C-alpha positions in Angstrom: -39.0 -185.3 60.0 -42.6 -184.3 59.7 -44.9 -186.2 57.3 -47.6 -183.6 56.5 -51.2 -184.1 55.4 -51.2 -187.9 55.1 -54.2 -190.1 55.1 -53.3 -192.2 58.1 -54.1 -195.9 58.5 -52.6 -196.8 61.9 -53.7 -200.5 62.0 -55.3 -199.8 65.4 -58.3 -197.7 64.4 -60.4 -199.1 61.5 -61.2 -195.7 60.0 -58.4 -193.7 58.5 -57.8 -190.0 59.4 -55.9 -187.1 58.0 -53.0 -185.5 59.8 -49.2 -185.2 60.3 -46.7 -187.7 61.6 -43.8 -186.3 63.7 -40.6 -188.4 63.8 -37.6 -187.7 66.1 -34.6 -189.9 66.7 -36.1 -192.8 64.7 -39.3 -192.9 66.8 -42.9 -191.8 66.2 -43.5 -188.8 68.5 -47.1 -188.0 67.4 -49.5 -189.5 64.9 -52.4 -187.3 63.6 -53.2 -183.7 64.3 -50.9 -180.9 63.2 -47.2 -181.2 64.1 -45.3 -178.1 64.9 -41.6 -177.6 64.3 -38.9 -176.8 61.8 -38.0 -180.4 61.0 -37.6 -181.7 57.5 -41.0 -181.9 55.9 -42.2 -184.6 53.6 -45.4 -183.5 51.9 -47.7 -186.5 51.8 -50.8 -184.7 50.4 -52.9 -187.4 48.7 -50.8 -190.2 50.0 -51.8 -193.0 52.4 -49.6 -193.7 55.4 -49.4 -197.3 56.8 -47.2 -199.0 59.3 -44.3 -200.8 57.8 -45.5 -204.3 56.8 -44.5 -207.2 59.0 -44.0 -210.9 58.0 -44.1 -213.4 60.8 -42.6 -216.3 58.8 -40.0 -216.1 56.2 -36.6 -217.5 55.2 -35.2 -214.3 53.6 -31.5 -213.8 54.2 -31.0 -217.5 54.8 -32.2 -218.8 51.5 -30.2 -216.5 49.3 -31.7 -214.9 46.2 -29.8 -216.0 43.1 -27.5 -218.8 43.9 -24.2 -217.1 43.2 -24.4 -215.2 46.5 -23.3 -218.5 48.1 -26.0 -218.4 50.7 -28.6 -220.6 48.9 -30.2 -223.2 51.1 -28.5 -222.0 54.2 -31.5 -222.6 56.4 -31.9 -226.4 56.8 -29.5 -228.6 58.7 -29.5 -232.2 57.4 -27.2 -233.9 59.9 -29.4 -233.8 63.0 -33.2 -234.1 63.1 -33.2 -232.3 66.5 -31.1 -229.1 66.3 -32.5 -226.6 68.8 -29.1 -225.1 69.4 -28.9 -223.6 65.9 -29.5 -219.9 65.6 -31.0 -218.3 62.5 -28.9 -215.2 63.2 -25.8 -217.1 62.3 -27.0 -217.8 58.7 -28.6 -214.4 58.0 -27.0 -212.6 55.1 -27.9 -209.0 55.3 -26.8 -208.3 51.7 -29.2 -210.9 50.2 -30.5 -209.3 47.0 -34.1 -210.1 48.1 -33.9 -207.7 51.0 -34.1 -204.4 49.0 -36.9 -205.9 46.9 -38.8 -206.6 50.1 -38.2 -203.1 51.4 -39.4 -201.6 48.1 -42.7 -203.5 48.6 -43.2 -201.9 52.0 -42.0 -204.8 54.1 -39.9 -203.4 56.9 -39.8 -206.1 59.5 -39.5 -209.9 59.0 -39.2 -212.9 61.3 -36.8 -215.3 59.5 -35.0 -218.4 60.4 -34.5 -222.2 59.9 -36.7 -224.3 57.6 -38.9 -227.3 58.3 -36.6 -230.2 57.6 -36.1 -230.9 61.3 -38.3 -231.7 64.2 -36.4 -228.9 66.0 -34.6 -226.5 63.7 -33.3 -223.6 65.8 -34.3 -220.1 66.6 -35.9 -217.5 64.4 -34.9 -213.8 64.6 -36.6 -210.6 63.8 -34.9 -208.1 61.5 -35.4 -204.8 59.8 -35.0 -204.9 56.0 -31.9 -202.8 55.8 -28.3 -202.8 57.0 -25.0 -204.3 55.9 -24.8 -206.9 58.7 -27.2 -208.9 60.8 -26.0 -207.0 63.8 -27.3 -203.8 62.3 -30.6 -205.4 61.1 -31.6 -207.5 64.1 -34.2 -206.2 66.6 -34.6 -209.5 68.4 -32.1 -212.4 67.9 -34.5 -215.1 69.2 -38.2 -214.7 68.8 -39.2 -218.4 68.6 -38.0 -222.0 68.5 -38.8 -223.6 65.1 -40.3 -227.1 65.2 -42.0 -229.0 62.4 -44.6 -231.6 61.9 -46.0 -233.4 58.9 -44.3 -234.4 55.6 -41.1 -232.5 55.7 -39.3 -234.2 58.7 -40.6 -237.5 57.4 -39.3 -236.9 53.9 -35.9 -235.4 54.9 -35.0 -238.1 57.4 -36.9 -241.2 56.1 -33.7 -243.2 55.7 -32.2 -242.0 59.0 -34.5 -241.5 61.9 -38.1 -240.6 61.0 -40.8 -242.3 59.0 -44.1 -241.5 60.7 -45.9 -238.6 62.4 -45.6 -240.7 65.6 -41.8 -240.5 65.4 -41.9 -236.8 64.9 -44.1 -236.2 67.9 -42.0 -238.6 70.1 -38.7 -236.9 69.2 -40.1 -233.5 70.1 -41.5 -234.9 73.4 -38.2 -236.6 74.2 -36.3 -233.3 73.7 -38.7 -231.4 75.9 -38.6 -234.1 78.6 -34.8 -234.1 78.6 -34.6 -230.3 78.7 -37.1 -230.1 81.6 -35.0 -232.7 83.5 -31.8 -230.8 82.7 -33.3 -227.5 83.8 -34.5 -228.9 87.1 -31.1 -230.4 87.8 -29.5 -227.1 87.2 -31.9 -225.3 89.4 -31.5 -227.9 92.2 -27.8 -227.4 92.4 -28.0 -223.6 93.0 -24.5 -222.0 92.8 -22.6 -225.3 93.2 -21.1 -225.7 89.8 -19.6 -229.1 90.7 -23.0 -230.6 91.0 -24.5 -229.1 87.9 -25.2 -231.4 84.9 -22.7 -231.4 82.1 -23.3 -228.4 79.8 -25.6 -229.4 76.9 -26.1 -226.7 74.2 -29.3 -228.4 73.0 -30.9 -228.4 76.4 -29.8 -224.8 77.1 -31.5 -223.7 73.9 -34.8 -225.2 75.0 -34.8 -223.6 78.5 -36.4 -220.3 77.1 -39.1 -222.4 75.6 -39.8 -224.2 78.9 -39.8 -220.9 80.7 -42.3 -219.5 78.2 -40.0 -216.8 77.2 -40.3 -217.8 73.5 -42.9 -220.0 71.8 -42.5 -223.1 69.7 -43.0 -222.0 66.1 -44.8 -225.0 64.8 -44.8 -225.8 61.1 -48.1 -227.6 60.7 -50.3 -227.7 57.6 -52.8 -230.6 58.1 -55.4 -230.6 60.9 -53.9 -233.5 62.7 -50.5 -231.9 62.8 -52.0 -228.7 64.1 -53.7 -230.5 66.9 -50.6 -232.5 67.8 -48.6 -229.2 68.1 -51.3 -227.8 70.4 -51.5 -231.0 72.4 -47.7 -231.2 73.0 -47.7 -227.5 73.9 -50.3 -228.1 76.6 -48.5 -231.2 77.9 -45.4 -229.1 78.6 -47.1 -225.8 79.4 -45.2 -224.0 76.6 -46.3 -221.3 74.2 -46.9 -222.2 70.6 -47.8 -220.5 67.4 -49.2 -222.4 64.4 -47.3 -221.7 61.2 -48.9 -222.2 57.7 -52.2 -223.6 59.2 -53.5 -224.7 55.8 -56.4 -226.7 57.3 -57.2 -224.0 59.8 -60.6 -223.3 58.3 -61.6 -226.9 58.9 -60.9 -226.7 62.7 -62.0 -223.2 63.6 -63.6 -224.1 66.9 -60.6 -226.1 68.0 -58.2 -223.3 67.2 -60.4 -220.7 69.0 -60.5 -222.9 72.1 -56.8 -223.4 72.0 -56.3 -219.6 71.9 -53.1 -219.8 69.8 -51.9 -217.3 67.2 -51.8 -218.6 63.6 -49.8 -217.5 60.6 -51.5 -218.5 57.3 -49.6 -219.1 54.1 -47.9 -219.4 51.7 -51.1 -219.5 49.6 -49.9 -218.0 46.4 -48.5 -221.3 45.3 -49.8 -224.8 44.3 -50.4 -227.9 46.4 -47.0 -229.4 46.1 -47.7 -232.1 48.6 -50.6 -234.0 50.0 -51.0 -232.0 53.1 -51.7 -228.8 51.0 -54.9 -230.2 49.3 -57.2 -227.9 51.3 -55.2 -224.7 50.6 -57.5 -221.7 50.0 -57.4 -217.9 50.3 -60.5 -218.1 52.4 -58.6 -219.5 55.4 -57.3 -216.2 57.0 -60.7 -214.5 56.7 -62.6 -217.4 58.2 -60.2 -217.6 61.2 -60.1 -213.8 61.7 -63.9 -213.7 61.6 -63.9 -216.2 64.5 -61.7 -213.9 66.6 -58.5 -215.9 66.1 -55.3 -213.8 65.8 -54.3 -214.2 62.2 -51.1 -213.2 60.3 -50.6 -213.6 56.6 -47.2 -214.9 55.6 -45.2 -215.4 52.4 -42.8 -218.1 53.7 -40.3 -216.3 51.3 -38.8 -217.3 49.0 -41.8 -219.5 48.4 -43.6 -216.3 47.7 -41.3 -213.3 47.1 -41.2 -211.2 50.2 -42.3 -208.0 48.4 -45.7 -209.6 47.6 -46.9 -209.7 51.2 -49.5 -207.0 50.7 -50.7 -208.7 47.5 -51.3 -211.9 49.6 -53.5 -209.8 52.0 -55.3 -208.4 49.0 -56.0 -212.0 47.7 -57.5 -212.8 51.1 -59.8 -209.8 50.9 -60.9 -211.0 47.4 -61.8 -214.3 49.0 -63.9 -212.6 51.7 -61.6 -211.4 54.4 -62.5 -208.0 56.0 -60.1 -205.4 54.6 -59.1 -204.0 58.0 -58.5 -207.5 59.4 -56.3 -208.2 56.3 -54.3 -205.0 57.0 -53.8 -206.0 60.6 -52.7 -209.5 59.3 -49.6 -207.9 57.8 -49.0 -205.2 60.4 -49.9 -205.4 64.1 -50.9 -209.1 64.2 -47.6 -210.5 63.0 -45.8 -208.0 65.2 -47.6 -209.5 68.2 -47.1 -213.0 66.8 -43.3 -212.6 67.0 -43.3 -210.5 70.1 -42.1 -207.1 68.8 -45.4 -205.2 68.9 -43.8 -202.7 71.3 -41.7 -201.5 68.4 -43.5 -202.1 65.1 -46.8 -203.1 63.6 -48.8 -199.9 64.1 -48.5 -196.1 63.8 -48.5 -195.1 67.5 -46.4 -192.7 69.5 -43.3 -194.3 71.0 -42.9 -197.0 68.3 -40.2 -197.2 65.7 -40.8 -194.7 62.8 -41.5 -197.4 60.2 -43.9 -195.8 57.7 -45.0 -196.8 54.2 -46.5 -194.1 52.0 -48.6 -195.3 49.0 -50.8 -193.7 46.3 -53.7 -196.0 47.2 -54.7 -199.2 49.0 -51.6 -201.4 49.2 -53.8 -204.5 49.1 -54.7 -203.6 45.5 -52.1 -204.7 43.0 -51.7 -201.5 41.0 -51.0 -199.3 44.1 -47.5 -197.8 44.1 -45.3 -197.6 47.2 -43.9 -194.1 47.0 -41.8 -193.9 50.2 -40.6 -196.4 52.7 -39.3 -195.0 56.0 -37.5 -197.2 58.5 -36.3 -196.0 61.8 -37.0 -192.5 60.8 -35.0 -192.5 57.6 -36.2 -192.6 54.0 -35.0 -196.0 52.6 -37.0 -196.1 49.4 -38.3 -193.2 47.3 -40.2 -193.8 44.2 -40.9 -190.8 42.1 -41.9 -192.7 38.9 
């Protein structure tokens, strides 16, 4: 396919440019200039081309849209406050009715997974917004290990095993200490299976975290919870991303010094609990201006997935630089979840995920005309 005469916003260069986009075998071959060939031509004259939008934090496919699907609330485990062995991939329902809605809004890649009921909730996966099965949709089955601080674990387990923030932190530390000991014992035995510790699925699930292969994906709204997440990550020399980051604008210097990626949101909702009192659309712009890698998230279904670009637009309205807002729903979240080699920008060699609009997608009356994923037109809006 050749997309001709588009106004290209590649999410890497701030200024847009006109040209063609050449797609072969589901990949971007060239972006800009004039593409030669006899391929199928999509005339994009007057249209704007963007990378497919990326959401770094969602529960789409696990919290089913419209209860009768039978998948509603399939993302929180209430029997065990520490459940790192759970895999979001095993709850993802590829035929969730919310997925085509997300795709129609230009969202092509999402990181989705367990909720925040547990101190450790399991692994998030990265998926494309199409396919009949998770096996078809998945691009990375384990991008991060979910952990949670603040009110949610306290509330969900107050009668069982957690009542304070100290308890939450201690349980996470205990699991990381145990996993580190388990990993060292395995390594020390070499190939002698008879001396290896008894297989432990929880410990096995945490080894990629300790090896820095995947980060802790830390649900943290309030400033003290954010700093606890950073502190524990430093103690164990593991990677961490801060999810929600509601108080982020209050601790800008600390976040910059910690050098951690942050995902801000969901902001298009009220303060449903005490730790959300400082919620403001200014947060992503303030953090981005300080040089902190910022993604804007929906936490779908808290905010419907298709409104990701609207959230970025609200951040611009509150003062965020428009280009930084675009990056916050494209290349930044792709980096945040470790799939930037495939999605997040319009660059040769990446997946051919392209959104064509009749204007700025951060403005509410802009219409998404085409959504192309892996080189195929998945949405076409001729209205």
